[in-house]
N, C-alpha and C positions, 0 to 999 in steps of 0.2 A: 484226790484232795487229799482224802483221808492219811492215808500212807504221810505225806510229808508229813503233816501236822504230827503224826506217831514219829515219826522217826524225831521230831524236833522234839517234844515233852520226851521220848531219851534218851537223847543228846544235852537237857538241862538238867534231868537226872545227876548224870555222868556227871556234870561239871559243878554243878553240887558236891557229890562226894565227893572228887577231887578236893576242890574248896574242903572241905571238915579233916580230908584227910592233911590236909595241905599247912592247918590248924594246926590239928596236932601233933606235927613235925617241929611248926617252931617253936611250939609250946615244952614240947621233949629240951629244945636245942638245939633240932637236926635241923641246919640254915638249908645245906642242902635239898634236903632229903623234900623240904618244904616248898621253895625254889620246882623243883622237876614238880610236886603234883601239882603246883598253881597254875607252872606252864600245860599239863595234863589241862586240867579245867579251860584253862584261857583259848585250846584247842575244840574241845568239846563246846561251849558257846560260841566258838567261831561259826561248828557246823551245826549248832541248836539255828542261829543266827542263819544262813541257810537255809535249811530246813522251812522255816518262818518263814523266807520267803517268798523262795518257791511252792506253798503252799497258800502267798495271801496273794501274788499273782493267777494261780490257777481259775480262787474264788472268784473273779470277773472274767470267766469264760464261761460259768453253767451257766446253760442258757434252758426257763422258765418253757415248760409245756403247758 
């Protein structure tokens, strides 16, 4: 479970970085670059969601001793 949480956090961080980079490109008038980085951010966000769902579903499988 910890691994899924870690991977989700890493993907969230990558998404945030890509969003910031997209914003920087947009501010400079580079719409194509901004859109490319925004698309990457979306992909990272989707992966983060997938890992978070996996971690959540596994958390219900923990058995107390």
